C-alpha positions in Angstrom: 0.0 0.0 0.0 1.3 3.4 -1.1 -0.6 6.3 0.4 1.5 9.0 -1.1 -0.6 11.5 -3.0 -0.4 11.1 -6.8 0.0 14.2 -8.9 -3.7 14.7 -9.6 -4.7 14.3 -5.9 -1.9 16.8 -4.9 -3.2 19.3 -7.4 -6.8 19.0 -6.3 -5.7 19.2 -2.6 -3.9 22.4 -3.2 -6.8 23.8 -5.1 -9.3 22.7 -2.5 -7.2 24.0 0.5 -7.1 27.4 -1.2 -10.8 27.3 -1.8 -11.4 26.6 1.8 -9.2 29.4 3.1 -10.3 32.0 0.6 -14.0 31.2 0.2 -15.5 28.6 2.6 -14.3 29.6 6.1 -15.1 33.3 5.5 -18.5 32.2 4.3 -19.5 30.4 7.4 -20.6 33.5 9.4 -22.0 35.1 6.3 -24.2 32.0 5.6 -25.6 32.2 9.1 -26.4 35.9 8.8 -28.1 35.4 5.4 -30.1 32.4 6.6 -31.5 34.4 9.6 -32.8 36.9 7.1 -34.5 34.4 4.8 -38.3 34.0 4.7 -37.9 30.3 5.3 -35.0 28.7 7.2 -35.0 25.9 4.5 -34.2 28.3 1.7 -30.6 28.3 0.4 -28.5 31.4 1.3 -27.1 33.2 -1.7 -23.5 32.7 -0.4 -24.0 28.9 -0.8 -24.9 29.4 -4.5 -21.9 31.7 -4.9 -19.7 29.0 -3.4 -21.1 26.4 -5.8 -20.4 28.6 -8.7 -16.8 29.2 -7.6 -16.2 25.5 -6.8 -17.3 24.6 -10.3 -15.2 27.3 -11.8 -12.2 25.9 -10.0 -12.9 22.3 -11.2 -13.9 21.1 -7.7 -17.2 19.6 -8.7 -18.7 16.1 -8.3 -15.4 14.8 -7.0 -17.1 11.8 -5.2 -18.1 9.9 -8.4 -15.5 7.5 -9.7 -17.5 7.3 -12.9 -15.7 9.5 -15.4 -18.9 9.8 -17.5 -20.6 11.6 -14.6 -18.0 12.6 -12.1 -14.3 13.4 -11.6 -13.2 9.8 -12.2 -11.3 9.7 -8.9 -10.6 6.5 -7.0 -11.6 6.2 -3.4 -8.0 6.6 -2.4 -7.8 9.8 -4.4 -11.0 11.2 -3.0 -10.3 10.4 0.6 -8.0 13.3 1.4 -10.3 15.7 -0.5 -13.4 14.6 1.5 -11.3 15.0 4.7 -10.7 18.6 3.8 -14.4 19.3 3.2 -15.2 17.7 6.6 -13.5 20.7 8.3 -16.6 22.7 7.3 -19.3 20.0 6.9 -22.2 22.4 6.6 -20.8 24.3 3.6 -18.0 22.6 1.8 -19.6 19.3 0.7 -22.6 21.2 -0.6 -20.4 23.8 -2.4 -18.6 20.9 -4.2 -21.9 19.0 -5.0 -20.5 16.3 -2.8 -23.1 16.3 0.0 -25.3 13.5 1.3 -27.9 12.3 0.5 -27.5 13.5 -3.0 -24.1 11.7 -3.4 -25.6 8.3 -2.6 -28.7 9.0 -4.8 -26.5 10.0 -7.7 -24.5 6.8 -7.2 -27.7 4.8 -7.3 -29.0 6.4 -10.4 -25.6 6.2 -12.2 -25.2 2.5 -11.4 -28.8 1.2 -11.5 -30.9 3.9 -13.2 -32.5 3.6 -16.6 -31.5 6.0 -19.4 -34.7 8.0 -18.9 -34.2 8.1 -15.1 -30.7 9.4 -15.6 -31.9 12.1 -18.0 -34.7 13.2 -15.8 -33.1 13.1 -12.4 -29.4 12.3 -12.5 -28.3 15.0 -14.8 -30.0 17.9 -12.9 -28.5 16.5 -9.7 -25.1 16.4 -11.2 -25.6 20.0 -12.3 -26.6 21.0 -8.8 -29.9 22.3 -10.1 -32.0 20.2 -7.7 -31.6 18.2 -4.5 -33.0 14.8 -3.5 -33.9 12.6 -0.5 -33.5 8.9 0.3 -36.5 7.5 2.1 -35.6 4.3 4.0 -35.8 4.7 7.8 -39.2 4.2 9.5 -40.3 5.2 13.0 -42.5 2.1 13.7 -39.9 -0.6 13.2 -36.2 -1.2 14.0 -34.8 0.2 10.8 -31.3 -1.0 11.8 -32.6 -4.2 10.2 -33.7 -3.2 6.8 -35.8 -6.3 6.3 -38.2 -4.8 8.9 -39.3 -2.0 6.6 -43.1 -1.9 6.3 -43.8 0.7 3.6 -45.7 -1.1 0.8 -45.1 -0.7 -2.9 -47.9 -2.5 -4.7 -48.4 -2.8 -8.4 -51.7 -1.7 -9.9 -51.6 -2.1 -13.7 -48.9 0.2 -15.1 -48.4 2.0 -11.7 -47.0 1.4 -8.2 -49.1 2.5 -5.2 -47.0 3.5 -2.2 -48.2 3.6 1.4 -46.0 4.1 4.5 -44.4 6.5 7.0 -40.7 7.4 7.0 -38.7 9.7 9.2 -35.2 11.3 9.4 -35.4 11.6 5.6 -32.4 13.8 5.0 -32.9 16.7 2.5 -36.6 16.5 2.4 -37.2 20.0 3.8 -35.2 21.7 1.1 -37.4 23.4 -1.4 -35.0 22.3 -4.1 -35.6 18.6 -3.2 -37.5 17.4 -6.2 -37.1 13.6 -6.1 -37.3 10.8 -3.4 -35.8 7.4 -3.7 -38.2 5.3 -1.6 -37.5 1.8 -0.3 -40.5 -0.4 0.5 -41.7 -3.9 0.1 -43.1 -5.2 -3.2 -43.2 -8.8 -2.0 -43.7 -8.8 1.8 -44.4 -12.6 1.9 -41.4 -13.6 -0.2 -39.3 -16.5 1.1 -36.0 -14.6 0.9 -36.3 -11.6 3.3 -33.6 -9.8 1.3 -35.6 -10.0 -2.0 -38.8 -8.5 -0.6 -37.8 -4.8 -1.0 -37.7 -2.5 -4.1 -36.8 1.1 -4.7 -38.9 3.6 -6.7 -38.5 7.2 -7.7 -41.2 9.5 -6.3 -41.4 13.1 -7.4 -41.7 15.6 -4.5 -45.0 16.9 -6.0 -46.6 13.5 -6.3 -50.2 13.5 -4.9 -50.3 11.8 -1.5 -46.7 12.6 -0.5 -46.7 14.7 2.6 -43.6 16.2 4.2 -45.1 16.4 7.6 -42.4 18.0 9.8 -38.7 18.5 10.4 -37.0 16.2 12.8 -34.3 17.7 15.1 -31.0 16.1 15.8 -29.8 16.9 19.3 -31.8 20.1 19.1 -30.4 21.1 15.7 -32.2 21.5 12.4 -29.8 20.7 9.7 -30.8 23.6 7.4 -27.8 23.4 5.1 -28.5 19.8 4.0 -32.3 20.3 3.8 -33.2 19.0 7.3 -34.4 15.5 8.3 -38.1 15.1 7.8 -41.0 12.9 8.7 -42.7 11.9 5.4 -46.0 10.1 4.8 -46.9 8.3 1.6 -50.7 7.8 1.2 -51.7 6.1 -1.9 -48.9 7.7 -3.9 -48.9 6.6 -7.5 -45.9 6.5 -9.8 -45.4 4.8 -13.2 -43.9 1.3 -13.2 -41.0 2.9 -15.1 -40.0 4.7 -11.9 -38.7 1.3 -10.5 -35.0 1.4 -10.0 -33.4 -1.8 -11.2 -35.7 -4.8 -10.7 -38.4 -5.8 -8.3 -36.7 -7.4 -5.2 -33.4 -5.6 -5.8 -33.9 -2.9 -3.2 -31.9 -4.5 -0.5 -28.9 -5.1 -2.8 -29.1 -1.5 -4.1 -29.2 -0.2 -0.5 -26.0 -2.1 0.3 -24.3 -0.8 -2.8 -25.3 2.7 -1.8 -24.3 2.6 1.8 -20.8 1.2 1.3 -19.4 4.4 -0.4 -21.6 6.5 1.9 -20.0 5.0 5.0 -16.4 5.7 3.9 -17.3 9.2 2.7 -18.7 10.0 6.2 -15.6 8.6 7.8 -13.3 10.7 5.5 -15.2 13.9 6.5 -15.2 12.9 10.2 -11.4 13.0 10.1 -11.6 16.5 8.8 -13.9 17.4 11.6 -11.5 16.0 14.1 -8.6 18.0 12.6 -10.6 21.2 12.9 -11.4 20.3 16.5 -7.6 19.8 17.2 -6.8 23.1 15.6 -9.5 24.9 17.7 -8.1 23.1 20.8 -4.6 24.3 20.2 -5.7 27.9 19.5 -7.7 28.0 22.6 -5.0 26.4 24.7 -2.4 29.0 23.8 -4.8 32.0 24.1 -6.4 31.3 27.5 -5.0 31.5 31.0 -6.3 29.6 34.0 -4.8 29.3 37.5 -1.8 31.4 36.6 -0.7 29.7 33.4 -1.8 29.2 29.8 -4.1 26.2 29.3 -1.4 24.9 26.9 0.8 24.3 29.9 -1.8 22.3 31.8 -1.0 18.6 31.8 -4.5 17.4 31.2 -4.9 19.7 28.2 -1.6 18.5 26.7 -2.8 14.9 27.2 -6.0 15.6 25.4 -4.2 17.1 22.4 -1.6 14.4 22.2 -4.3 11.6 22.4 -6.3 13.3 19.7 -3.3 13.5 17.4 -2.5 9.8 17.9 -6.2 8.8 17.3 -6.6 10.8 14.1 -3.4 9.4 12.6 -4.6 5.9 13.4 -8.0 6.5 11.9 -6.7 8.1 8.8 -4.5 5.1 8.0 -7.4 2.7 8.5 -9.7 4.8 6.3 -7.0 5.0 3.6 -6.5 1.3 3.8 -10.2 0.8 3.4 -10.3 3.2 0.4 -7.4 1.3 -1.2 -9.1 -2.1 -0.7 -12.4 -0.8 -2.2 -10.4 0.3 -5.3 -8.4 -2.9 -5.6 -10.7 -5.7 -4.4 -14.1 -4.0 -4.4 -16.6 -3.2 -1.6 -17.2 -6.9 -0.7 -13.5 -7.5 -0.4 -13.3 -4.4 1.9 -16.3 -5.4 4.0 -14.5 -5.9 7.2 -12.6 -2.6 6.9 -15.7 -0.7 6.0 -17.4 -1.9 9.1 -14.3 -1.3 11.2 -14.0 2.4 10.2 -17.8 2.9 10.6 -17.4 1.6 14.2 -14.1 3.4 15.1 -14.3 6.7 13.4 -17.5 8.4 14.7 -16.9 7.0 18.2 -13.3 8.4 18.3 -14.2 11.7 16.7 -17.0 12.2 19.2 -14.5 11.8 22.0 -12.1 14.3 20.4 -14.9 16.9 19.9 -16.1 16.3 23.5 -12.6 17.2 24.8 -12.6 20.3 22.5 -15.9 21.4 23.8 -14.6 20.9 27.4 -11.5 23.0 26.6 -13.7 25.9 25.4 -15.9 25.9 28.4 -19.2 27.7 27.9 -18.0 28.8 24.5 -17.8 25.1 23.4 -21.6 24.6 23.7 -22.4 28.0 22.1 -23.1 29.1 18.6 -19.9 31.2 18.6 -17.8 28.0 17.8 -18.7 25.1 15.5 -17.9 22.5 18.1 -21.4 21.8 19.5 -22.8 21.4 16.0 -19.9 19.2 14.9 -20.4 17.0 18.0 -24.1 16.5 17.2 -23.3 15.6 13.6 -20.5 13.1 14.6 -22.7 11.6 17.4 -25.5 11.1 14.9 -23.2 9.1 12.6 -23.0 6.4 15.3 -26.6 5.7 14.2 -26.7 6.7 10.5 -25.9 4.1 7.9 -26.2 1.4 10.5 -25.7 1.8 14.3 -22.4 0.7 15.8 -23.9 -2.5 17.3 -25.0 -3.8 13.9 -21.6 -3.4 12.4 -20.0 -4.9 15.5 -22.3 -7.9 15.2 -21.5 -8.5 11.6 -17.8 -7.9 12.0 -17.7 -10.4 15.0 -19.5 -13.0 12.9 -16.9 -12.7 10.2 -14.1 -13.1 12.6 -15.7 -16.1 14.3 -16.7 -17.9 11.2 -13.2 -19.5 10.7 -13.4 -21.0 14.2 -17.0 -22.4 14.1 
C-alpha cells in the first residue's frame, strides 16, 4: 500500500485548500447571517450558491463519483484526502462541491442502477446542482437498523405502483430544491427470501399523496444546510412502473451498494472534523490562561491534544487502507474494513470533539464556535448508515466464522 498522493490528488488538494481558506471559512458566518434573514429557514442562502459557482469554476465539482462519465473519475484513495478537507466545514464545503449526502448516494444509485430515462430526468439535474434529493428508508414504527423490517408497501396496480407508508429522518426532504425521493419499500412482503422483498422507486416531490409532515431535530439542531431531516408520509402515492430502480426485489442489494461508499465518505469527512477540533483546541490552549498559566501548559490539556493527534493518525491510516481495498478488491473485499471504520471513526471523533468542547468551556456549547454542532453531527453518525452495534455484530461474525 502506497498512500503518497499522486500528482492529480496533490493538485486537487492544493486547489481545495485554497478554496477553503479563501472562500469557505469566511462564508460560514455570512451564511448564518443570510439564513437568519430568509423568509424560510430551509431556503438556500445566496452565499452557498456563490460557493457552488466558484467551486465549479475551479474544477472542484462532483469529486465523489468514480464514474468518469458523470464525475471526476477519482478512485476512493484519491477522493479520501479531499473529503477529509471538506469535513472541516461540513455544513458548507460538501454542498459547495456538490458532494453532500444524501445527493451523493442518490446520484451513485442512479448512475449505477438507473435507466437511461431516469438518468436524463433526475441524475443530470442532480449532477448539475440544479435540484436536491432525498433517500426514504428509515421508519419510526420498526427497528430500521434491520432493513428487512421495513413496512412501507409498494404494490403494483396495472402500469403503476401504489406506495403507502411513513418514514422519518429523511435527509434533505425539507429543502425546497428537493424534487425527487428514492423510496424503499416492500413489493413482495411474503417472499421467502427476506432480502428480496424490497424494491426502490422514484417518487417526485409533488406526487399527490406525498406529505412532508415535519422537520426532525438532531440533538436540538435542524440541519438547514442539508435540507433537514423530515418525517414523510406516503398515502396512496402513485408513480409509473417505469419509476422502479433496477428490478423488483433488488432494493436491499441497491441499498447495500449505496451505503458502502456513503459510510467511507462519512468517515473521511469525520477525520476533517477531528482535525478542525484539534486546531481549535490548540488555538484555545495558547490563548487562554487559568490558574496562573496558559491552558497549553496544563498537563490534562496536553494529554487531550496528544491523544487526539494519535487517534486521528490511526483513523486516517485505517480509512485510507479501506479506500485502497475498495479500489483494488471491491466493496465486498473491503467489507471488514468498511465496518471497522464505521465503528471506530464516529466514536473516536465524538470523543475528540467532546474534549474540544470541554476546553472551550461555555463557548464550546455556544453558537460562537462550530464544536457543538460538529459534535451533534458526529454523534448522529453512530446511528446513521447502520448503528455501531449492527456493524459490531456483523464484524464479529466474520471473525468467528473461521473458528466455528
